[in-house]
N, C-alpha and C positions, 0 to 999 in steps of 0.2 A: 713424377712427370710434370705435375702442375708447377712445382718449384722451378724446374728447368725452363718451362715456358715463361715464367715470370722473369727470371734472370736474363733469359734471352731477350725479352722485351726491353729490359734495362739497357743491355749492351746495344741493341738495335736503336733504341731511343737516343743514346749517346751519339751513335754514328749518324743518325738523321740530323741531330742538332748540329753536329760538326759540319755536315754537308751544306747547310743553308746560311753560313756566315761568310762575309766577304774577306778578301785577303789582306786588306789594310788593317793595321792593328796598333794598339797602344801598349808600350812596354813601360811599366812603372819602374822607377829607379830602385825599388826594393826587390825586384825579381831576380833570382839567380838563373844562370843559363842552363842548368840541369839540376836534378834532385841529388844532393850529396848524401842523403840518408837512405837512398835505395841501395840495398845490399849488393845489387849487381854493379854498382859504381863505387865499391869500397876502396878501390885503388886510386880514385881521383876525387877524393873528398876535398872540400874547401871551406874557408870561412868559419864563422862562429855559429852557423846553423840558425841565423836569425833572418835569413832571406825568405821572401814569399815565393810562391810557385812560379815556375817559368811560364811565359806566354807560349801556347802551343798552336802550331799550324799543321793541319793534316797534309801530308805529302805522300808521294809514292816513290819507291825505289826507281832510280833512273831519271827522275825529274831534274831538269836543269833550272835551278832556283836562282833568282836574282833578288837580293835584299837591299833596299834603299832607304836611307834616313830621309824623312820628309820635313819634320819640324819638331820643336820641343827642346827643352833644356833641363838639366838635372844638376843636383849638388850631392856630392858624396862626403862632404866635410861638415858635419852637423853645425848648423847655425850660419853657414856661409851662404852667400847669394846663389840662386840658381843660374848658372851661366855657362855650362859646358854642353856641347852637342854630342853626337854619338861617337866622336873620337876621344872623348873624355879629357882628363887633365894632362894635356900634352907636355906641359912645361914643368910638371912636378915629379918628384921621385917616388911615385906610387904605382904599383902594377908589376908587370913582369917583362923580362927581356933586357936588352942592353941598356944600361943606365937606370934601371928600375930595381926596387928592393926585392921584389918577388914575394914579399909578405912573410909572415911567420907568427910565432906567439906574440901577444896573447890572442890574436884574432884568427889565426890560421892563414893558410896560403890563399892567394888569389886564384880564381878559376883558371886564369891564363898561365899559371905556373906549369900546368900539365901540357901546355903546347910547347914549352921551352924550359925544361927543368934546370938547364945549365945557365939560364939567364944571359945568354949571349946573342939571341936573335933580335928581330925587330921589336921595339917597345910596344907593349899592349898596356895602355894606361888605365888608371883608376877611372871607373864609369865608362869605359870603352864598351860599346855594344858588342855582345858575343852571341854565338849560337851553337847548337849541337843538333845532330841527327840521332834519334833514339829508336829503339825497337818498340813493338806494342807494349812491352813490359817496362819500358823506361830505361833500358840499358843504353849507355852512350856508345854509339858506333863511330862518331867523329865529332870533334869539338873544334871551333875556329873563331878567330877574331873578325868582326865585321866592320866596325867603325861607321863612317858616313856612307861608304859605298859609292856607286853601286858595286855590290859584292856578289859574284856569281860562283856557284858551286853545284856539283851533281850529287844527288842523294844516293848513298851507297846501298848495296843489297841489304834487305831486312829493315829498311827505314819505314816507320809509320808516322813519325812526327818530326817537324822542325821545332826546336825550343829556342826561345829568345830571352835574354836576360843581360844583366850588367856584370862587369868585371869589378868585383869588390870583395872584401873579406869582413866588412862590418856594415850590414845593410840597414840597421835600425835607425841610423842618423841620416838616411838618404831622403831627399825630396825631389819632386818633379817627375816628368815622364817624357818618353820619346814617341813620336808618331812614325811608324815604319811601314813600308809597303813591301809585300812579298808577291812576286810574280813568277810564272813558270810552273806552278804546281798544277798537276792534272786533277788534284782534289780541290784546290782553291778554297780552303776552309780554315777558319781561325776560331777554334772553340775557346770558351772561357777556361781558365786554368783548372776549374773543378771538373771539367769534362774528362780530362785525361785520367785522374785517379779513379773516377767512376767507371770508365771503360776498362781499365786494368783490373779493378776489383771484380767487375762482372765476369771477365775472362777467368780469373782465379776461382770464382765460385762455380763456374761451369765445369772447370777441371776437377774441382773437389767432388761435385756431384757425380761426374763420370766415374771417378775412382771409387766412390761409395757403391755405385751400382755394380761395378765389376767385382767388388769385394763380396757383396751380397750374393751375386750369381755364383761366385766360386764357393761360398759357404753352402749354398743350396745344392750345388753339384756334389760336394763332399758328403753332405748328409744323405743324399739319395743313393750314393754308391755303397 
């Protein structure tokens, strides 16, 4: 019981931390738009797994979210000047969609490939700002390209977080960051990237403790019969 209370406190502390941070946020150029190593996202893997954690904004299902690029520049071509905004490298053949490569070995596909696997739609460039809505366990419910915006979208059922990151398949040579404003969330919260895994870990531990208690109860009942 004491362990349950401690873990509940961890989860609650994460939630309280999330609830006291403003909606404006910084998206580093090394951040991916969702977690490609989460087993729940196995079918939409991307890149060479050298990205940092997405920037997470707490939202609620049904929220009408507007995401707007405010300032900042990034570079996704190691050693190049920092000079592209949230629309990314508009004039280069990197990214996904019509006129873009879509990515592939040795660095894996771009996140945007999963918006347009046939590479026939609107271009989503290298270092284009992207987003995804995920469940409390980090499962991707919807992924989308944002760019400079303003970009408006409604959070689907089951949404707990909006995740923000860059469209790239090799993150280790990226530099710079973008300042982004998120409005319309009834939660209006932007936790640090570390808050999301802490929250998810706490939920998992609570579930495990509940399962152990049920197992002990069942064993005791069998012994007494």
